[in-house]
C-alpha positions in Angstrom: 0.0 0.0 0.0 1.2 3.5 -0.8 0.2 7.1 0.2 1.2 10.0 -2.0 0.5 13.6 -1.1 -0.2 16.0 -4.0 0.4 19.6 -3.0 1.4 22.8 -4.9 3.3 26.0 -4.8 0.1 27.9 -4.7 -3.6 27.7 -5.7 -4.7 27.2 -9.3 -1.4 25.5 -10.4 -3.1 22.3 -11.5 -3.2 20.0 -8.5 -6.5 18.4 -9.4 -5.5 17.6 -12.9 -2.2 16.1 -11.7 -4.0 14.1 -9.1 -6.4 12.8 -11.8 -3.5 12.0 -14.1 -1.7 10.0 -11.3 -4.9 8.2 -10.5 -5.6 7.5 -14.1 -2.2 6.0 -14.8 -2.4 3.8 -11.7 -5.9 2.6 -12.6 -4.6 1.7 -16.1 -1.9 -0.3 -14.5 -4.5 -2.4 -12.6 -4.1 -0.8 -9.2 -6.9 0.1 -6.9 -6.9 3.8 -6.2 -8.4 6.1 -3.6 -8.4 9.9 -3.7 -8.8 11.9 -0.4 -9.6 15.6 -0.5 -9.6 16.7 3.1 -11.1 20.1 2.5 -13.0 21.5 -0.5 -13.5 25.3 -0.5 -15.3 27.6 -2.8 -18.1 25.1 -3.7 -21.6 25.1 -2.3 -23.2 21.9 -0.9 -24.3 19.7 -3.8 -21.9 21.5 -6.2 -19.3 19.7 -8.3 -15.9 20.0 -6.5 -12.5 18.7 -7.3 -13.4 15.1 -6.7 -16.2 15.3 -9.4 -13.6 16.5 -11.8 -11.2 13.7 -11.0 -14.1 11.2 -11.4 -14.9 12.7 -14.8 -11.3 12.7 -16.0 -10.5 9.2 -14.8 -13.8 7.7 -16.1 -14.6 6.5 -12.6 -13.0 3.6 -10.8 -11.3 5.4 -7.9 -12.7 5.6 -4.4 -13.3 9.4 -3.7 -13.6 10.8 -0.2 -14.1 14.5 0.8 -14.1 15.2 4.5 -15.2 18.9 4.7 -16.7 21.5 2.4 -16.9 25.2 2.8 -18.6 27.7 0.4 -16.1 30.6 0.5 -13.0 30.3 -1.8 -10.5 30.8 1.1 -8.0 28.7 3.0 -10.0 25.9 4.8 -9.5 27.1 8.3 -10.6 30.7 7.4 -13.5 29.4 5.3 -14.6 27.2 8.2 -14.6 30.1 10.6 -16.6 32.3 8.2 -19.2 29.6 7.5 -19.6 28.5 11.1 -19.1 24.9 10.0 -16.8 22.6 12.0 -13.1 22.7 11.3 -11.3 19.7 10.1 -9.1 18.0 12.7 -5.6 16.5 12.1 -6.7 13.1 13.3 -9.7 13.0 10.9 -7.4 13.4 8.0 -4.7 11.1 9.1 -7.1 8.3 10.2 -9.1 8.5 6.9 -5.9 8.3 4.9 -4.7 5.3 6.8 -8.1 3.6 6.4 -8.0 4.2 2.6 -4.4 3.0 2.4 -5.3 -0.3 4.1 -7.9 -1.0 1.3 -6.2 0.4 -1.8 -2.9 0.0 -3.7 -2.5 3.8 -4.0 -4.0 6.6 -1.9 -3.6 10.1 -3.2 -4.2 13.0 -0.8 -4.8 16.3 -2.5 -4.1 19.4 -0.4 -5.6 22.9 -0.7 -3.5 25.7 -2.0 0.2 25.5 -1.1 2.3 23.5 1.2 1.7 25.6 4.3 -2.0 26.5 3.9 -3.8 25.8 7.2 -6.4 23.1 6.8 -8.2 23.1 10.1 -8.1 23.1 13.9 -4.8 24.1 15.4 -3.5 25.3 12.1 -2.2 22.0 10.8 -1.0 21.8 7.1 -0.7 19.2 4.4 3.0 19.1 5.3 2.0 17.9 8.8 -0.3 15.3 7.4 2.5 14.0 5.1 5.0 13.9 7.9 2.7 11.9 10.2 1.9 9.5 7.4 5.5 9.2 6.4 4.4 9.9 2.8 6.3 11.6 0.1 4.8 14.6 -1.8 4.5 15.5 -5.4 4.8 19.3 -5.8 2.7 20.8 -8.6 4.4 24.0 -10.0 3.6 26.8 -12.4 5.5 27.2 -15.6 6.1 31.0 -15.8 8.1 33.7 -14.1 8.4 33.2 -10.3 8.2 29.5 -10.3 11.8 28.8 -9.6 11.6 30.7 -6.3 8.2 29.4 -5.4 9.3 25.8 -6.1 12.5 26.1 -4.2 10.8 27.6 -1.2 8.1 24.8 -1.3 10.6 22.0 -1.5 12.6 23.6 1.4 9.4 23.9 3.4 8.6 20.2 2.9 12.1 19.2 3.8 12.1 21.3 7.0 9.0 19.4 8.1 10.5 16.0 7.4 8.7 15.4 4.1 10.5 14.2 1.0 9.5 15.8 -2.2 9.4 12.9 -4.7 9.3 15.2 -7.7 7.8 18.2 -9.5 5.0 18.3 -12.0 4.3 21.4 -14.2 0.6 21.7 -13.8 -0.1 23.5 -17.1 2.5 23.5 -19.9 1.6 25.8 -22.8 1.6 24.7 -26.4 3.9 27.7 -27.3 6.1 28.3 -24.2 7.9 31.6 -23.9 11.5 32.1 -23.1 11.0 32.2 -19.3 8.9 29.0 -19.4 11.5 27.2 -21.5 14.3 28.3 -19.2 12.3 27.4 -16.1 11.7 23.9 -17.3 15.4 23.5 -17.8 16.3 25.0 -14.4 13.7 23.6 -12.1 15.7 20.4 -11.3 18.9 22.2 -10.5 17.2 24.9 -8.4 15.1 22.5 -6.3 17.3 19.4 -6.3 14.3 17.1 -7.1 13.3 15.5 -10.4 10.8 16.8 -12.8 8.3 13.9 -13.2 6.2 15.4 -16.0 4.3 18.3 -17.5 0.6 18.4 -18.0 -0.4 20.1 -21.4 -2.4 23.2 -20.9 -6.1 22.6 -21.4 -5.9 18.8 -20.8 -8.5 19.1 -18.1 -11.1 19.7 -20.8 -10.4 16.4 -22.5 -12.7 13.4 -22.3 -11.6 10.5 -20.1 -10.2 8.4 -23.0 -7.9 11.1 -24.3 -7.0 12.1 -20.7 -6.1 8.5 -19.9 -3.8 8.4 -23.0 -2.0 11.5 -22.0 -1.8 10.5 -18.3 -0.2 7.2 -19.3 2.4 9.0 -21.5 3.3 11.3 -18.6 3.2 9.0 -15.6 2.9 5.4 -16.8 6.6 4.8 -16.0 6.9 6.9 -12.9 8.4 5.2 -9.9 8.6 6.8 -6.5 11.1 4.6 -4.6 10.0 5.2 -1.1 6.5 3.9 -2.1 7.8 1.0 -4.1 6.7 0.6 -7.7 4.0 3.2 -7.4 2.5 3.4 -10.9 4.3 0.6 -12.7 
């Protein structure tokens, strides 16, 4: 059994698409997959959140679990306070991840926003969850100006909390990258000290599940994360 944390350098960098791609590649290899979204913000009750998008992109097949939902598009602890709804607790997230891990070959835990965004009661973060679970993290990064600094800081933040960054994924790679984007892609590995696992083509989230599965397999079908064993292959 394996747990993998999917986090990012910020919000809107493509974490959900990358989570879906990792899930799709694992499902295609015959593995059972669970996706845990501890906190969904910015979506009203009954609305389609990130897990609905993952379900659509993967064509189903993964076990999907959301623990808390808050309507305001804010950090989960702030959104919880504003809504008057209960805050997530650290034990809720860790216990559910372990429960899913016991029943699946791969459990993906998708964070909210960046590495140090506070998820709930006591200000715990996805880094704290990863450290408790002894799970590596995949860091989803942007392609443009600023990403080298943001990526290096995020990898350093993970390491300072005892979490290994297994690799980077560019969440949205343009069809016609500019000079900064091309240079960033070349420099990300040397700046952060961790491998670049793949790049998701811009707009891939709009594809149907069949085309998405093909592209996910191209990007992640051969990925191995050694601390988790042969994760996707």
